[in-house]
OpenMM code with the backbone's topology and positions (N, CA, C; nanometers):
from openmm import Vec3, app, unit

residues = "MET VAL ALA PRO TYR LYS ILE GLN VAL GLY SER GLY ILE THR VAL GLY THR GLY ILE ILE ILE GLY ASP THR ALA ILE PRO PRO SER THR VAL VAL VAL GLN PRO TRP TYR ILE THR ASN GLU GLY SER HIS GLY PRO HIS VAL VAL SER LEU GLY GLY GLY SER TRP LEU VAL SER VAL GLY ALA THR LEU SER GLU ASN LEU TYR PHE GLU ALA ALA THR LEU GLY THR LEU THR ASP TRP THR SER ARG PHE SER ALA ALA GLY PHE ASN THR ASP TYR SER TYR ALA TRP ASN ALA THR TRP ALA SER GLY GLN THR THR VAL VAL ARG MET ALA ILE GLY ALA THR GLY THR THR THR GLY ASP VAL ASN LEU MET GLN VAL ILE PRO VAL ASP THR SER ILE THR GLY TRP GLU THR SER ASP PRO TYR THR THR PRO ALA GLY ALA PRO GLY VAL TYR SER LEU PRO VAL THR PHE THR PRO TYR SER PRO THR VAL GLN MET GLY ASN SER TRP ILE".split()
positions = [
    Vec3(-21.7997, -19.0650, -4.5245),
    Vec3(-21.6960, -19.0455, -4.4287),
    Vec3(-21.6043, -18.9336, -4.4769),
    Vec3(-21.5593, -18.8487, -4.3834),
    Vec3(-21.4717, -18.7363, -4.4153),
    Vec3(-21.3267, -18.7810, -4.3948),
    Vec3(-21.2465, -18.7559, -4.4951),
    Vec3(-21.1051, -18.7934, -4.4854),
    Vec3(-21.0356, -18.7059, -4.3811),
    Vec3(-20.9423, -18.7620, -4.3058),
    Vec3(-20.8696, -18.6813, -4.2068),
    Vec3(-20.7808, -18.5792, -4.2770),
    Vec3(-20.7731, -18.4628, -4.2180),
    Vec3(-20.6892, -18.3567, -4.2729),
    Vec3(-20.5584, -18.3510, -4.1962),
    Vec3(-20.4531, -18.3219, -4.2676),
    Vec3(-20.3229, -18.3065, -4.2052),
    Vec3(-20.2752, -18.1638, -4.2271),
    Vec3(-20.2241, -18.1071, -4.1217),
    Vec3(-20.1622, -17.9746, -4.1322),
    Vec3(-20.0154, -17.9947, -4.1005),
    Vec3(-19.9313, -17.9512, -4.1901),
    Vec3(-19.7891, -17.9666, -4.1695),
    Vec3(-19.7267, -17.8283, -4.1624),
    Vec3(-19.6503, -17.8041, -4.0551),
    Vec3(-19.5835, -17.6757, -4.0352),
    Vec3(-19.4340, -17.7010, -4.0332),
    Vec3(-19.3606, -17.6228, -4.1096),
    Vec3(-19.2155, -17.6407, -4.1174),
    Vec3(-19.1429, -17.5860, -3.9961),
    Vec3(-19.0162, -17.6144, -3.9898),
    Vec3(-18.9301, -17.5743, -3.8793),
    Vec3(-18.9145, -17.4224, -3.8742),
    Vec3(-18.9170, -17.3671, -3.7524),
    Vec3(-18.8884, -17.2259, -3.7329),
    Vec3(-19.0011, -17.1315, -3.7685),
    Vec3(-19.1238, -17.1783, -3.7759),
    Vec3(-19.2379, -17.0946, -3.8101),
    Vec3(-19.2859, -17.0216, -3.6840),
    Vec3(-19.3030, -16.8895, -3.6934),
    Vec3(-19.3562, -16.8126, -3.5823),
    Vec3(-19.5063, -16.7993, -3.6024),
    Vec3(-19.5820, -16.8415, -3.5006),
    Vec3(-19.7281, -16.8405, -3.5091),
    Vec3(-19.7837, -16.7100, -3.4533),
    Vec3(-19.7274, -16.6615, -3.3499),
    Vec3(-19.7717, -16.5382, -3.2861),
    Vec3(-19.6659, -16.4939, -3.1872),
    Vec3(-19.6925, -16.3860, -3.1176),
    Vec3(-19.5967, -16.3348, -3.0220),
    Vec3(-19.5595, -16.4424, -2.9210),
    Vec3(-19.4313, -16.4773, -2.9195),
    Vec3(-19.3810, -16.5743, -2.8238),
    Vec3(-19.4126, -16.7193, -2.8554),
    Vec3(-19.4752, -16.7474, -2.9703),
    Vec3(-19.5078, -16.8858, -3.0064),
    Vec3(-19.4272, -16.9223, -3.1299),
    Vec3(-19.3346, -17.0152, -3.1133),
    Vec3(-19.2487, -17.0562, -3.2233),
    Vec3(-19.2550, -17.2074, -3.2351),
    Vec3(-19.2687, -17.2561, -3.3571),
    Vec3(-19.2722, -17.3997, -3.3824),
    Vec3(-19.1444, -17.4361, -3.4552),
    Vec3(-19.0796, -17.5414, -3.4126),
    Vec3(-18.9616, -17.5889, -3.4827),
    Vec3(-18.8349, -17.5556, -3.4091),
    Vec3(-18.7239, -17.5596, -3.4809),
    Vec3(-18.5915, -17.5429, -3.4234),
    Vec3(-18.5707, -17.3981, -3.3804),
    Vec3(-18.5544, -17.3780, -3.2521),
    Vec3(-18.5319, -17.2434, -3.1992),
    Vec3(-18.3957, -17.2343, -3.1328),
    Vec3(-18.3084, -17.3266, -3.1610),
    Vec3(-18.1768, -17.3297, -3.0971),
    Vec3(-18.0978, -17.2033, -3.1291),
    Vec3(-18.0304, -17.1527, -3.0284),
    Vec3(-17.9427, -17.0378, -3.0449),
    Vec3(-17.8076, -17.0908, -3.0904),
    Vec3(-17.7477, -17.0312, -3.1939),
    Vec3(-17.6162, -17.0784, -3.2358),
    Vec3(-17.5188, -17.0818, -3.1178),
    Vec3(-17.4251, -17.1758, -3.1154),
    Vec3(-17.3391, -17.1964, -2.9989),
    Vec3(-17.2572, -17.0760, -2.9558),
    Vec3(-17.2222, -16.9853, -3.0480),
    Vec3(-17.1402, -16.8709, -3.0097),
    Vec3(-17.2218, -16.7429, -2.9919),
    Vec3(-17.3537, -16.7539, -2.9870),
    Vec3(-17.4410, -16.6389, -2.9639),
    Vec3(-17.4794, -16.6360, -2.8162),
    Vec3(-17.4700, -16.5177, -2.7561),
    Vec3(-17.5045, -16.5012, -2.6149),
    Vec3(-17.6277, -16.4121, -2.6061),
    Vec3(-17.7305, -16.4596, -2.5358),
    Vec3(-17.8529, -16.3816, -2.5153),
    Vec3(-17.8648, -16.3509, -2.3659),
    Vec3(-17.8964, -16.2253, -2.3336),
    Vec3(-17.9181, -16.1869, -2.1949),
    Vec3(-18.0582, -16.1280, -2.1835),
    Vec3(-18.1445, -16.1990, -2.1148),
    Vec3(-18.2797, -16.1525, -2.0844),
    Vec3(-18.2785, -16.0921, -1.9442),
    Vec3(-18.3700, -16.0000, -1.9123),
    Vec3(-18.3714, -15.9411, -1.7776),
    Vec3(-18.3796, -16.0452, -1.6667),
    Vec3(-18.4507, -16.1551, -1.6899),
    Vec3(-18.4669, -16.2546, -1.5837),
    Vec3(-18.3456, -16.3464, -1.5715),
    Vec3(-18.2435, -16.3282, -1.6574),
    Vec3(-18.1198, -16.4056, -1.6457),
    Vec3(-18.0255, -16.3466, -1.5420),
    Vec3(-18.0564, -16.2272, -1.4913),
    Vec3(-17.9635, -16.1587, -1.4025),
    Vec3(-18.0245, -16.1348, -1.2649),
    Vec3(-17.9372, -16.1259, -1.1640),
    Vec3(-17.9833, -16.0946, -1.0281),
    Vec3(-17.9371, -15.9581, -0.9840),
    Vec3(-17.8367, -15.9053, -1.0481),
    Vec3(-17.7803, -15.7775, -1.0078),
    Vec3(-17.7308, -15.7085, -1.1333),
    Vec3(-17.7378, -15.5781, -1.1334),
    Vec3(-17.6851, -15.5007, -1.2449),
    Vec3(-17.6178, -15.3778, -1.1882),
    Vec3(-17.5260, -15.3222, -1.2618),
    Vec3(-17.4577, -15.2028, -1.2138),
    Vec3(-17.3689, -15.1455, -1.3204),
    Vec3(-17.2796, -15.0567, -1.2757),
    Vec3(-17.1892, -14.9908, -1.3691),
    Vec3(-17.0604, -14.9553, -1.2973),
    Vec3(-16.9546, -14.9461, -1.3761),
    Vec3(-16.8238, -14.9039, -1.3275),
    Vec3(-16.7801, -14.7850, -1.4106),
    Vec3(-16.7408, -14.6774, -1.3463),
    Vec3(-16.6891, -14.5609, -1.4171),
    Vec3(-16.7840, -14.4435, -1.4112),
    Vec3(-16.7300, -14.3225, -1.4209),
    Vec3(-16.8125, -14.2016, -1.4073),
    Vec3(-16.9053, -14.1719, -1.5245),
    Vec3(-16.8831, -14.2359, -1.6387),
    Vec3(-16.9638, -14.2064, -1.7573),
    Vec3(-17.0670, -14.3139, -1.7892),
    Vec3(-17.0799, -14.4144, -1.7028),
    Vec3(-17.1768, -14.5217, -1.7236),
    Vec3(-17.2609, -14.5317, -1.5970),
    Vec3(-17.3934, -14.5186, -1.6125),
    Vec3(-17.4835, -14.5175, -1.4976),
    Vec3(-17.5914, -14.6232, -1.5165),
    Vec3(-17.6101, -14.7062, -1.4149),
    Vec3(-17.7199, -14.8031, -1.4169),
    Vec3(-17.8490, -14.7279, -1.3876),
    Vec3(-17.9485, -14.7446, -1.4744),
    Vec3(-18.0783, -14.6811, -1.4558),
    Vec3(-18.1763, -14.7742, -1.3860),
    Vec3(-18.1337, -14.9007, -1.3612),
    Vec3(-18.2215, -15.0011, -1.3014),
    Vec3(-18.3098, -15.0645, -1.4071),
    Vec3(-18.3670, -15.1765, -1.3732),
    Vec3(-18.4593, -15.2441, -1.4647),
    Vec3(-18.3960, -15.2929, -1.5929),
    Vec3(-18.2642, -15.3145, -1.5931),
    Vec3(-18.1976, -15.3649, -1.7131),
    Vec3(-18.1654, -15.2575, -1.8147),
    Vec3(-18.1459, -15.1317, -1.7705),
    Vec3(-18.1099, -15.0215, -1.8608),
    Vec3(-17.9915, -14.9436, -1.8048),
    Vec3(-17.9087, -14.8910, -1.8972),
    Vec3(-17.7914, -14.8136, -1.8595),
    Vec3(-17.7796, -14.6928, -1.9498),
    Vec3(-17.7185, -14.5865, -1.8961),
    Vec3(-17.6887, -14.4655, -1.9722),
    Vec3(-17.5374, -14.4560, -1.9844),
    Vec3(-17.4885, -14.4442, -2.1077),
    Vec3(-17.3462, -14.4221, -2.1339),
    Vec3(-17.3352, -14.2793, -2.1856),
    Vec3(-17.2533, -14.1963, -2.1192),
    Vec3(-17.2420, -14.0564, -2.1600),
    Vec3(-17.1116, -14.0316, -2.2359),
    Vec3(-17.1046, -13.9144, -2.3002),
    Vec3(-16.9876, -13.8740, -2.3771),
    Vec3(-16.8657, -13.8747, -2.2851),
    Vec3(-16.7558, -13.9271, -2.3345),
    Vec3(-16.6319, -13.9309, -2.2578),
    Vec3(-16.6020, -14.0660, -2.1973),
    Vec3(-16.6935, -14.1606, -2.2100),
    Vec3(-16.6708, -14.2938, -2.1531),
    Vec3(-16.5522, -14.3601, -2.2229),
    Vec3(-16.4641, -14.4168, -2.1414),
    Vec3(-16.3537, -14.4936, -2.1991),
    Vec3(-16.3976, -14.6387, -2.2094),
    Vec3(-16.3168, -14.7181, -2.2775),
    Vec3(-16.3516, -14.8585, -2.2954),
    Vec3(-16.3179, -14.9422, -2.1727),
    Vec3(-16.2683, -14.8783, -2.0657),
    Vec3(-16.2468, -14.9501, -1.9403),
    Vec3(-16.3679, -14.9375, -1.8488),
    Vec3(-16.4562, -14.8428, -1.8767),
    Vec3(-16.5809, -14.8307, -1.8012),
    Vec3(-16.6771, -14.9362, -1.8534),
    Vec3(-16.7771, -14.9740, -1.7735),
    Vec3(-16.8662, -15.0776, -1.8241),
    Vec3(-16.9977, -15.0826, -1.7495),
    Vec3(-17.0928, -15.1452, -1.8144),
    Vec3(-17.2158, -15.1854, -1.7490),
    Vec3(-17.2001, -15.3342, -1.7245),
    Vec3(-17.2601, -15.3829, -1.6170),
    Vec3(-17.2422, -15.5250, -1.5896),
    Vec3(-17.3714, -15.5874, -1.5428),
    Vec3(-17.3784, -15.7197, -1.5603),
    Vec3(-17.4906, -15.7976, -1.5095),
    Vec3(-17.4346, -15.9227, -1.4442),
    Vec3(-17.4985, -15.9611, -1.3369),
    Vec3(-17.4590, -16.0791, -1.2614),
    Vec3(-17.5534, -16.1927, -1.2962),
    Vec3(-17.4971, -16.3076, -1.3308),
    Vec3(-17.5781, -16.4234, -1.3682),
    Vec3(-17.6656, -16.4674, -1.2516),
    Vec3(-17.7906, -16.4963, -1.2808),
    Vec3(-17.8856, -16.5368, -1.1771),
    Vec3(-17.8549, -16.6756, -1.1230),
    Vec3(-17.7988, -16.7612, -1.2071),
    Vec3(-17.7722, -16.8985, -1.1653),
    Vec3(-17.6374, -16.9439, -1.2207),
    Vec3(-17.5844, -17.0468, -1.1618),
    Vec3(-17.4624, -17.1063, -1.2132),
    Vec3(-17.4852, -17.1569, -1.3558),
    Vec3(-17.6045, -17.2071, -1.3850),
    Vec3(-17.6371, -17.2541, -1.5201),
    Vec3(-17.6278, -17.1423, -1.6225),
    Vec3(-17.6738, -17.0217, -1.5851),
    Vec3(-17.6655, -16.9068, -1.6759),
    Vec3(-17.5197, -16.8720, -1.7016),
    Vec3(-17.4400, -16.8665, -1.5961),
    Vec3(-17.2985, -16.8353, -1.6118),
    Vec3(-17.2292, -16.9406, -1.6978),
    Vec3(-17.2593, -17.0670, -1.6728),
    Vec3(-17.2005, -17.1759, -1.7515),
    Vec3(-17.2367, -17.1610, -1.8985),
    Vec3(-17.3624, -17.1246, -1.9261),
    Vec3(-17.4066, -17.1037, -2.0641),
    Vec3(-17.3289, -16.9892, -2.1278),
    Vec3(-17.3183, -16.8746, -2.0590),
    Vec3(-17.2439, -16.7606, -2.1135),
    Vec3(-17.1000, -16.7998, -2.1415),
    Vec3(-17.0373, -16.8679, -2.0465),
    Vec3(-16.8961, -16.9050, -2.0602),
    Vec3(-16.8757, -17.0020, -2.1761),
    Vec3(-16.9644, -17.1003, -2.1906),
    Vec3(-16.9485, -17.1962, -2.2998),
    Vec3(-16.9686, -17.1286, -2.4349),
    Vec3(-17.0565, -17.0314, -2.4424),
    Vec3(-17.0784, -16.9591, -2.5683),
    Vec3(-16.9590, -16.8687, -2.6011),
    Vec3(-16.8998, -16.8091, -2.4982),
    Vec3(-16.7786, -16.7290, -2.5151),
    Vec3(-16.6679, -16.8187, -2.5715),
    Vec3(-16.6536, -16.9376, -2.5142),
    Vec3(-16.5531, -17.0341, -2.5599),
    Vec3(-16.5841, -17.0850, -2.7000),
    Vec3(-16.7131, -17.1057, -2.7311),
    Vec3(-16.7522, -17.1539, -2.8641),
    Vec3(-16.7139, -17.0543, -2.9728),
    Vec3(-16.7033, -16.9266, -2.9338),
    Vec3(-16.6595, -16.8254, -3.0297),
    Vec3(-16.5079, -16.8281, -3.0478),
    Vec3(-16.4396, -16.9128, -2.9675),
    Vec3(-16.2944, -16.9222, -2.9757),
    Vec3(-16.2241, -16.8240, -2.8839),
    Vec3(-16.2953, -16.7705, -2.7849),
    Vec3(-16.2412, -16.6671, -2.6982),
    Vec3(-16.1963, -16.7239, -2.5638),
    Vec3(-16.0934, -16.6631, -2.5073),
    Vec3(-16.0376, -16.6991, -2.3780),
    Vec3(-16.0983, -16.6043, -2.2737),
    Vec3(-16.1533, -16.6564, -2.1650),
    Vec3(-16.2201, -16.5712, -2.0649),
    Vec3(-16.1226, -16.4829, -1.9862),
    Vec3(-15.9924, -16.4961, -2.0098),
    Vec3(-15.8961, -16.4064, -1.9461),
    Vec3(-15.8858, -16.2727, -2.0191),
    Vec3(-15.9560, -16.2581, -2.1327),
    Vec3(-15.9479, -16.1377, -2.2138),
    Vec3(-16.0870, -16.0881, -2.2514),
    Vec3(-16.0909, -15.9633, -2.2970),
    Vec3(-16.2162, -15.9086, -2.3503),
    Vec3(-16.2054, -15.9054, -2.5027),
    Vec3(-16.3228, -15.9076, -2.5671),
    Vec3(-16.3288, -15.9136, -2.7133),
    Vec3(-16.4401, -15.8229, -2.7651),
    Vec3(-16.4292, -15.7881, -2.8936),
    Vec3(-16.5362, -15.7142, -2.9598),
    Vec3(-16.6471, -15.8126, -2.9983),
    Vec3(-16.7709, -15.7723, -2.9728),
    Vec3(-16.8902, -15.8493, -3.0102),
    Vec3(-16.9882, -15.7527, -3.0753),
    Vec3(-17.0744, -15.8039, -3.1622),
    Vec3(-17.1893, -15.7274, -3.2102),
    Vec3(-17.2990, -15.7425, -3.1060),
    Vec3(-17.3729, -15.6364, -3.0814),
    Vec3(-17.4822, -15.6413, -2.9841),
    Vec3(-17.6078, -15.5827, -3.0464),
    Vec3(-17.7191, -15.6527, -3.0305),
    Vec3(-17.8496, -15.6004, -3.0717),
    Vec3(-17.9315, -15.5839, -2.9446),
    Vec3(-17.9659, -15.4592, -2.9133),
    Vec3(-18.0326, -15.4224, -2.7882),
    Vec3(-18.1837, -15.4256, -2.8030),
    Vec3(-18.2553, -15.4094, -2.6930),
    Vec3(-18.4021, -15.4152, -2.6914),
    Vec3(-18.4648, -15.3191, -2.7920),
    Vec3(-18.4025, -15.2029, -2.8101),
    Vec3(-18.4562, -15.1014, -2.9015),
    Vec3(-18.4401, -15.1409, -3.0481),
    Vec3(-18.3612, -15.2462, -3.0744),
    Vec3(-18.3290, -15.2840, -3.2111),
    Vec3(-18.1969, -15.2242, -3.2569),
    Vec3(-18.1412, -15.1328, -3.1763),
    Vec3(-18.0133, -15.0710, -3.2072),
    Vec3(-17.9030, -15.1765, -3.2047),
    Vec3(-17.8142, -15.1695, -3.3038),
    Vec3(-17.7013, -15.2619, -3.3107),
    Vec3(-17.5734, -15.1829, -3.2897),
    Vec3(-17.4885, -15.2313, -3.1994),
    Vec3(-17.3599, -15.1683, -3.1720),
    Vec3(-17.2530, -15.2762, -3.1661),
    Vec3(-17.1293, -15.2321, -3.1649),
    Vec3(-17.0174, -15.3187, -3.1296),
    Vec3(-16.9916, -15.2917, -2.9819),
    Vec3(-16.9577, -15.3963, -2.9065),
    Vec3(-16.9265, -15.3793, -2.7648),
    Vec3(-16.7937, -15.4466, -2.7326),
    Vec3(-16.7298, -15.3980, -2.6289),
    Vec3(-16.6197, -15.4703, -2.5660),
    Vec3(-16.6851, -15.5531, -2.4566),
    Vec3(-16.6624, -15.6858, -2.4569),
    Vec3(-16.7275, -15.7725, -2.3589),
    Vec3(-16.6269, -15.8666, -2.2962),
    Vec3(-16.6473, -15.8901, -2.1667),
    Vec3(-16.5698, -15.9896, -2.0929),
    Vec3(-16.6660, -16.0686, -2.0058),
    Vec3(-16.6311, -16.1941, -1.9824),
    Vec3(-16.7067, -16.2810, -1.8928),
    Vec3(-16.6203, -16.3034, -1.7699),
    Vec3(-16.6749, -16.2782, -1.6525),
    Vec3(-16.6007, -16.2988, -1.5283),
    Vec3(-16.6099, -16.4415, -1.4830),
    Vec3(-16.5593, -16.5311, -1.5639),
    Vec3(-16.5734, -16.6727, -1.5334),
    Vec3(-16.4594, -16.7274, -1.4502),
    Vec3(-16.3492, -16.6539, -1.4437),
    Vec3(-16.2348, -16.7068, -1.3710),
    Vec3(-16.2173, -16.6405, -1.2355),
    Vec3(-16.2516, -16.5133, -1.2250),
    Vec3(-16.2375, -16.4438, -1.0977),
    Vec3(-16.0945, -16.4415, -1.0476),
    Vec3(-15.9992, -16.4301, -1.1383),
    Vec3(-15.8593, -16.4447, -1.0998),
    Vec3(-15.8074, -16.3308, -1.0127),
    Vec3(-15.8658, -16.2115, -1.0206),
    Vec3(-15.8115, -16.1025, -0.9398),
    Vec3(-15.9079, -16.0480, -0.8355),
    Vec3(-16.0362, -16.0443, -0.8627),
    Vec3(-16.1275, -15.9831, -0.7658),
    Vec3(-16.2321, -16.0779, -0.7120),
    Vec3(-16.2449, -16.1933, -0.7698),
    Vec3(-16.3476, -16.2862, -0.7244),
    Vec3(-16.4822, -16.2654, -0.7909),
    Vec3(-16.4908, -16.1710, -0.8856),
    Vec3(-16.6161, -16.1494, -0.9584),
    Vec3(-16.6338, -16.2621, -1.0584),
    Vec3(-16.6853, -16.3744, -1.0116),
    Vec3(-16.6863, -16.4934, -1.0963),
    Vec3(-16.8144, -16.5110, -1.1760),
    Vec3(-16.9104, -16.4241, -1.1615),
    Vec3(-17.0352, -16.4456, -1.2338),
    Vec3(-17.0836, -16.3205, -1.3059),
    Vec3(-16.9932, -16.2365, -1.3490),
    Vec3(-17.0304, -16.1121, -1.4157),
    Vec3(-17.0033, -16.1170, -1.5660),
    Vec3(-17.0896, -16.0474, -1.6396),
    Vec3(-17.0620, -16.0145, -1.7785),
    Vec3(-17.0466, -15.8632, -1.7798),
    Vec3(-16.9355, -15.8152, -1.8351),
    Vec3(-16.9090, -15.6725, -1.8413),
    Vec3(-16.9043, -15.6287, -1.9868),
    Vec3(-16.9688, -15.5138, -2.0150),
    Vec3(-16.9879, -15.4688, -2.1523),
    Vec3(-16.9737, -15.3174, -2.1582),
    Vec3(-16.9150, -15.2657, -2.2655),
    Vec3(-16.9205, -15.1227, -2.2959),
    Vec3(-16.9449, -15.1078, -2.4460),
    Vec3(-17.0531, -15.0388, -2.4861),
    Vec3(-17.0738, -15.0115, -2.6286),
    Vec3(-16.9596, -14.9249, -2.6825),
    Vec3(-16.9157, -14.9528, -2.8043),
    Vec3(-16.7995, -14.8880, -2.8648),
    Vec3(-16.8433, -14.7946, -2.9761),
    Vec3(-16.7846, -14.6745, -2.9777),
    Vec3(-16.8048, -14.5814, -3.0883),
    Vec3(-16.7021, -14.6183, -3.1953),
    Vec3(-16.7457, -14.6935, -3.2951),
    Vec3(-16.6531, -14.7442, -3.3971),
    Vec3(-16.6078, -14.6360, -3.4960),
    Vec3(-16.6609, -14.5129, -3.4818),
    Vec3(-16.6118, -14.4046, -3.5673),
    Vec3(-16.4808, -14.3471, -3.5136),
    Vec3(-16.4424, -14.3844, -3.3922),
    Vec3(-16.3154, -14.3410, -3.3344),
    Vec3(-16.2024, -14.4217, -3.3996),
    Vec3(-16.1132, -14.3538, -3.4663),
    Vec3(-16.0028, -14.4210, -3.5334),
    Vec3(-15.9197, -14.4998, -3.4325),
    Vec3(-15.8936, -14.6257, -3.4643),
    Vec3(-15.8094, -14.7094, -3.3806),
    Vec3(-15.8787, -14.7704, -3.2601),
    Vec3(-16.0133, -14.7701, -3.2572),
    Vec3(-16.0851, -14.8257, -3.1413),
    Vec3(-16.0446, -14.9696, -3.1143),
    Vec3(-16.0084, -15.0432, -3.2208),
    Vec3(-15.9755, -15.1854, -3.2065),
    Vec3(-15.8459, -15.2088, -3.1309),
    Vec3(-15.7530, -15.1148, -3.1383),
    Vec3(-15.6199, -15.1354, -3.0804),
    Vec3(-15.5833, -15.0316, -2.9751),
    Vec3(-15.6717, -14.9385, -2.9468),
    Vec3(-15.6392, -14.8311, -2.8532),
    Vec3(-15.6355, -14.8811, -2.7092),
    Vec3(-15.5722, -14.8028, -2.6241),
    Vec3(-15.5679, -14.8340, -2.4816),
    Vec3(-15.7073, -14.8123, -2.4240),
    Vec3(-15.7726, -14.9188, -2.3742),
    Vec3(-15.9094, -14.9038, -2.3268),
    Vec3(-15.9224, -14.8133, -2.2044),
    Vec3(-15.8112, -14.7849, -2.1371),
    Vec3(-15.8167, -14.7032, -2.0164),
    Vec3(-15.8029, -14.5541, -2.0442),
    Vec3(-15.7609, -14.5175, -2.1639),
    Vec3(-15.7414, -14.3758, -2.1937),
    Vec3(-15.8220, -14.3251, -2.3123),
    Vec3(-15.8687, -14.4120, -2.3982),
    Vec3(-15.9391, -14.3685, -2.5194),
    Vec3(-16.0886, -14.3533, -2.4923),
    Vec3(-16.1433, -14.2308, -2.5086),
    Vec3(-16.2872, -14.2115, -2.4881),
    Vec3(-16.3669, -14.2598, -2.6086),
    Vec3(-16.3789, -14.3914, -2.6216),
    Vec3(-16.4459, -14.4498, -2.7377),
    Vec3(-16.5768, -14.5185, -2.6996),
    Vec3(-16.6281, -14.4945, -2.5796),
    Vec3(-16.7587, -14.5476, -2.5420),
    Vec3(-16.8669, -14.4783, -2.6232),
    Vec3(-16.9641, -14.5535, -2.6714),
    Vec3(-17.0717, -14.4971, -2.7541),
    Vec3(-17.1835, -14.4453, -2.6637),
    Vec3(-17.2072, -14.3132, -2.6620),
    Vec3(-17.3135, -14.2589, -2.5773),
    Vec3(-17.4510, -14.3111, -2.6179),
    Vec3(-17.5385, -14.3289, -2.5189),
    Vec3(-17.6744, -14.3733, -2.5463),
    Vec3(-17.7329, -14.4459, -2.4274),
    Vec3(-17.8585, -14.4855, -2.4423),
    Vec3(-17.9263, -14.5672, -2.3415),
    Vec3(-17.9364, -14.7079, -2.3994),
    Vec3(-17.8964, -14.8062, -2.3206),
    Vec3(-17.8929, -14.9455, -2.3639),
    Vec3(-17.9750, -15.0283, -2.2668),
    Vec3(-18.0656, -15.1110, -2.3198),
    Vec3(-18.1570, -15.1891, -2.2358),
    Vec3(-18.1600, -15.3350, -2.2777),
    Vec3(-18.1837, -15.4219, -2.1780),
    Vec3(-18.2039, -15.5646, -2.2023),
    Vec3(-18.3439, -15.5874, -2.2561),
    Vec3(-18.3647, -15.6923, -2.3337),
    Vec3(-18.2713, -15.7987, -2.3669),
    Vec3(-18.1698, -15.7541, -2.4711),
    Vec3(-18.0582, -15.8265, -2.4736),
    Vec3(-17.9530, -15.8009, -2.5711),
    Vec3(-17.9021, -15.9352, -2.6226),
    Vec3(-17.8691, -15.9377, -2.7512),
    Vec3(-17.8123, -16.0561, -2.8141),
    Vec3(-17.6742, -16.0196, -2.8658),
    Vec3(-17.5752, -16.1003, -2.8273),
    Vec3(-17.4373, -16.0783, -2.8694),
    Vec3(-17.3954, -16.1862, -2.9684),
    Vec3(-17.3303, -16.1445, -3.0769),
    Vec3(-17.2706, -16.2376, -3.1720),
    Vec3(-17.1252, -16.1944, -3.1925),
    Vec3(-17.0360, -16.2890, -3.2191),
    Vec3(-16.8946, -16.2532, -3.2345),
    Vec3(-16.8732, -16.1512, -3.3458),
    Vec3(-16.7902, -16.0532, -3.3193),
    Vec3(-16.7502, -15.9541, -3.4180),
    Vec3(-16.6470, -16.0184, -3.5108),
    Vec3(-16.6540, -15.9862, -3.6383),
    Vec3(-16.5582, -16.0407, -3.7334),
    Vec3(-16.4930, -15.9260, -3.8095),
    Vec3(-16.3610, -15.9258, -3.8187),
    Vec3(-16.2672, -16.0260, -3.7690),
    Vec3(-16.2528, -16.0155, -3.6175),
    Vec3(-16.2011, -16.1207, -3.5553),
    Vec3(-16.1850, -16.1242, -3.4098),
    Vec3(-16.0955, -16.0089, -3.3655),
    Vec3(-16.1442, -15.9363, -3.2625),
    Vec3(-16.0666, -15.8267, -3.2050),
    Vec3(-16.0561, -15.8524, -3.0550),
    Vec3(-15.9354, -15.8870, -3.0099),
    Vec3(-15.9113, -15.9030, -2.8662),
    Vec3(-15.8776, -15.7638, -2.8125),
    Vec3(-15.9479, -15.7228, -2.7044),
    Vec3(-15.9402, -15.5832, -2.6592),
    Vec3(-15.8839, -15.5696, -2.5182),
    Vec3(-15.7785, -15.6382, -2.4878),
    Vec3(-15.7149, -15.6225, -2.3573),
    Vec3(-15.7601, -15.7286, -2.2589),
    Vec3(-15.7320, -15.6988, -2.1317),
    Vec3(-15.7649, -15.7970, -2.0279),
    Vec3(-15.9152, -15.8069, -2.0099),
    Vec3(-15.9566, -15.8877, -1.9140),
    Vec3(-16.0988, -15.9130, -1.8968),
    Vec3(-16.1667, -15.8146, -1.8024),
    Vec3(-16.0996, -15.7094, -1.7562),
    Vec3(-16.1469, -15.6162, -1.6545),
    Vec3(-16.1368, -15.6773, -1.5157),
    Vec3(-16.1505, -15.8087, -1.5102),
    Vec3(-16.1679, -15.8744, -1.3815),
    Vec3(-16.0355, -15.9272, -1.3302),
] * unit.nanometer
topology = app.Topology()
chain = topology.addChain("A")
for resn in residues:
    res = topology.addResidue(resn, chain)
    for name in ("N", "CA", "C"):
        topology.addAtom(name, app.Element.getBySymbol(name[0]), res)
């Protein structure tokens, strides 16, 4: 008789593309945006252009008040984004600095706000983001409407956001 064999695989082992065994939970203050999480995308401002398909072009001269945005596909997606924003200790009435890792693998700091309250325009399901050129002196405290500190480049989904440390509150929520 042949003894039964046991194969034991530990938590978090990646077997192949898209196959993960074990704990795959996203930390509570991490926000992930996949292309299928959104129903609409766009941009605000003359230096930020939506290229469609989850990609945006940010050109030289962009201020931190310009942004690319995505609309949550479902109330569940918006609720998830909002709870993760709150888990980071952030108030949805304001925007904050976050680290962002884009589809290309490029990592930037972004100014991000969640339109969870819709207090002024009714945009209650938007996430608004602008990549920040951190080489600009005073980007953390500058007036987002006048300082051209947007980081030029092409940015594409998926993107993963983690809280920037130390916490930098960057003005109102845009919304």
